[in-house]
C-alpha positions, -999 to 999 in steps of 0.1 A, spaced: -687 -684 -324 -663 -655 -332 -694 -633 -337 -705 -639 -301 -673 -626 -287 -677 -590 -298 -699 -564 -316 -698 -566 -353 -707 -541 -380 -742 -556 -385 -748 -554 -348 -740 -516 -346 -773 -504 -359 -792 -526 -335 -771 -515 -305 -777 -478 -315 -815 -485 -319 -816 -477 -356 -817 -511 -372 -849 -521 -390 -839 -557 -387 -830 -563 -351 -833 -548 -316 -804 -544 -291 -822 -570 -270 -821 -595 -298 -784 -589 -302 -779 -592 -264 -797 -626 -265 -775 -638 -293 -743 -627 -276 -752 -643 -243 -763 -675 -259 -799 -671 -248 -810 -677 -285 -794 -690 -316 -781 -665 -341 -807 -653 -366 -810 -680 -392 -799 -671 -428 -828 -662 -451 -830 -658 -488 -818 -622 -486 -787 -632 -468 -782 -662 -490 -784 -643 -523 -764 -614 -509 -736 -637 -500 -737 -656 -534 -737 -623 -554 -710 -606 -534 -681 -616 -557 -701 -605 -588 -710 -571 -572 -674 -566 -561 -662 -573 -597 -687 -548 -610 -674 -523 -585 -638 -529 -597 -650 -523 -634 -669 -491 -626 -643 -475 -603 -611 -489 -618 -601 -498 -582 -586 -531 -571 -605 -551 -544 -590 -578 -523 -614 -604 -508 -599 -613 -474 -597 -649 -465 -600 -640 -428 -635 -626 -427 -637 -614 -391 -613 -587 -379 -608 -575 -344 -594 -542 -332 -562 -548 -313 -569 -522 -287 -606 -530 -282 -611 -568 -284 -649 -567 -286 -648 -543 -316 -650 -566 -346 -661 -565 -382 -665 -587 -412 -652 -572 -444 -666 -579 -478 -635 -564 -494 -604 -542 -490 -599 -516 -516 -561 -514 -523 -560 -478 -535 -581 -451 -550 -573 -418 -566 -576 -390 -541 -579 -413 -511 -554 -420 -483 -545 -456 -477 -567 -486 -482 -604 -485 -479 -631 -510 -470 -658 -523 -493 -693 -531 -481 -714 -550 -506 -752 -548 -504 -782 -563 -523 -816 -547 -519 -849 -541 -536 -851 -520 -567 -874 -494 -552 -848 -485 -526 -823 -470 -551 -836 -435 -548 -834 -435 -510 -797 -446 -512 -790 -418 -537 -805 -393 -513 -789 -405 -481 -772 -438 -471 -796 -456 -447 -786 -449 -410 -781 -485 -401 -757 -490 -430 -739 -458 -421 -734 -472 -386 -721 -505 -401 -694 -489 -422 -684 -464 -395 -681 -494 -371 -658 -512 -397 -637 -480 -401 -633 -478 -364 -623 -515 -362 -598 -513 -390 -585 -478 -386 -592 -470 -422 -602 -435 -432 -627 -443 -459 -649 -469 -473 -672 -476 -502 -706 -493 -507 -713 -514 -538 -751 -519 -540 -771 -540 -564 -808 -530 -566 -834 -556 -576 -807 -577 -592 -803 -552 -621 -793 -517 -611 -758 -510 -596 -746 -480 -576 -715 -473 -557 -709 -446 -530 -678 -436 -511 -680 -426 -474 -655 -409 -452 -646 -418 -417 -666 -396 -392 -647 -395 -359 -674 -377 -341 -700 -403 -351 -675 -431 -342 -669 -416 -307 -706 -415 -299 -711 -450 -314 -683 -466 -295 -695 -451 -262 -729 -467 -268 -713 -500 -279 -691 -501 -249 -721 -496 -226 -739 -524 -245 -709 -547 -243 -707 -542 -205 -743 -553 -203 -734 -585 -223 -705 -592 -199 -726 -586 -169 -756 -605 -184 -778 -575 -178 -803 -570 -207 -807 -536 -223 -839 -518 -216 
């Protein structure tokens, strides 16, 4: 129910039209109760089950401490519809200001090279959305490829990207409130 009351990080890519998983229309239908939320599948199931193990590997590799928040959905105090679900909060990291956020991902083994070249756009939008929601200045991905290969990547807050993203999300949220579907 809390997910229907705002735009979350996994919605950001769809709202921006860059998600390979959902369209903005699908997210609109979920937010306005026209359809049920997308049911969990094996990818989501295993991603959720493996999250603590991947977080632990991240801590081992980076020597950073990760807190797993009990409250999973955070709201921005100034923009109530701006929400995110955090996989972890990184307490401190050498050379970084303040706490960071951790996004944990599981994906196919053949996608490792593309992640090393450039973080997929829909995941960039997800973490930038979370940085906007929390006010953090940096975050990190912990990715498990094919259940066997591990990679972690830091990402800095991009205020220009966030400004453009929030403008699009605000337009989308007005459509949700007015029950006007996106094109």
